[in-house]
N, C-alpha and C positions, 0 to 999 in steps of 0.2 A: 411289246416286244423290245423295250428298253433295257441295255445291259446296266444301266445306272438306276434301274428300280428292280433291284436282287430281290428274290423270293427263296433262296438258298443258300448254304454256307460257301459253296463254290463260287457261285455267282457274285457273291458279296465281296470275295477276295478279289474277282476279276473287276467289280465296280471299283473298288478302292484302288486298283492299279490304275484304272482310267483315270481317277481324280487326281492319283500323283503324276501320272505322265502330262495332264493337262496344266497341272502347277509347273512343272519342268519347264515344258513349252513356253508358259507365260514369263519364266523367270529369264529364259534364253533370249526370247523375243524381246522384253523390256531391256535387256542389255545392248542387243542389236540396235533397238532403237535411241537408246541413248548414245551410243557411240555414233550413230550417224547423225543425231543433233549436235553433238561436240563437234564433228567434222564439218557440219554446215555452218556453223556459227563461229568457228574458231579457224577459218580458212587461214593458212599459212602458219598456224602455230606449228603443226609438225616439223615444218623447216627448221625452226629455232629450238626444237626440242634435243636434248641430248641423246646420244646413242644409248646409254643407260635406261633413260626414262622411256625411250621408244620400247627396249625390251619389256619392261614392267607391262605398258598398255599391250602388247602382243602377247608376250607370255602368260601374262596374269589374267588379263580380260579376255584375250583371244582363243587361249588355249586351256588354262587352267580351270578356268571357271566352268566352261562348256564340258570338258572332261570330268570334273567332279559331279556336275547335275547328271550326265549321262549315265557314268558309272553307279551313282546312286540308284537311279532308274533300273539300270541292268540288274542290281542286286535285289531289289524289290521284286521285280518281274520274275526272277529266278524262284525267289522264296515262295512266290504265289504259285507258280508252274510245280514246285514241290509239294506244296501243301495240298495241291488239286490232284495229285497222283492217288489211285485207288489203292490204299493201303490197309489191311486189317480185312474182318469179313464184312460182307454187306447183308443186309437184309434178304435180296434175293438178285439172281442175276436173269436178266431177259436177253434173248438173242433178237437183234434187230437186222431186218434185212432191206436195204434200199434198193429200187428198182425204177426204170423209167416207166410211170412217174409215181409210185407210192411205195408205203413202208408197210413192213410186216412185223410185228412183236410176238415172238413166242415165249411164253412163260413156264416156269419151274413144272406147274401142274399139268402140261401138255396143251393147253388151252393157246389161240392167236388169235390177234385181232389185227385188222388193217386199218392203217392211218390215226389211231387211236392208242395211246401207250398209257397204260394204266398203273400207277405205282403208289406205295403205302407213303402217307405224307410222314415227317419226322424221321424218317429212316432212309440211310445210305442203300442207293439201289446201282448195281453194276450193268451197264449196258455193252454187251458183246457185239460190235458191229460191223458187218460187212455189206458187200453189193454182189448182184448178180450180173451187171453189163458194164456200166462205165463208172468214174469215180464220182460220189458224192459226198456230201458235208452234213451230218446231222449238227443242228444249232438250235439250242433251247434256251435264248438269251437270259431269261429271268432265274434259270438253274444252273447253267454250267456254259463253258466254253465250247467251242466247235471242236468235233472230231470227224475225220474223214472217213468214209464208207468205200473201201477198195475191194474190186474182185480179189477173190483167193486169200484175202488177208482179214483176221479179226483184230480190231482195235477195241480197247476198253476205255469206256468213259464212265466215271461215277457223277451220279446226279442225287440230289437230295431236295425236296419240296419241304419249307419250313411250317406250309399250312396246307391244309386241302384246297384245291382249287382247280382251274383251269388254265393250263398255259400253252400259248401258241409256240409252234416250231417249224422251222424251214429246212430246205436244202440250201446249204450256202455255197454250193460248187455248182457253176453253170453246168448241166446235164443233158441240155438237148432243148427243142422247141417248147416242151411242156415245163421247164424249169419253173416258169412263174406258179404254177399251181401245185408244186411238189411242197406240199405242207402238211401237217399233222397236228394232232392237239396231245398234250398231256394231261391226264386226270389224275389228280393226287387226291386220294380217298383216305379215310380214317385207317390208322393203321390195324385197326381190329377186324377188318373185312379182308376178302381175298379179291385178286383181280376179276376173277369169275363172277363174285358177288357184286362187286362195283360195277359192274356192266349192266347187271340186271336193273 
């Protein structure tokens, strides 16, 4: 259930964002440690610095560099978010209903399954997600980001599995005493089958 072991295009973009954010955090942390070392080993130097030089240190390294790194990460995060929005037609739309403490998945052919979501591999699938009682959050780390399941509201999440296989999923929003067991699995089958055939 690792977000940095993606098995689909949406999860791959989320993993790229994670690595870029880690890189940005390393750059900013390195800057802070360098400045800390300079402060420790050059005591009294700041008192002898000219006001112009102090402005360079504070303005350049203290403000400009962190702002530049954070703005670059924000731009990349917005790009990832835009690319992960469901656009264009999907192979199918599945109605997902969360409840304490299970998941129901209803397919276009009228069949439903409990705690097992069946999707065709290598095809985008839209999940229309809602809840019957409290707020839940659907999360399939290797296939996509999180999406809240809210009573009285439908949220859409597009997922896609690059290969057939089984992928673990959880409720990522604390929903009560049974939250720890509020899980399900995603079974991605060869796209020539239907969800009903894959279940047999």
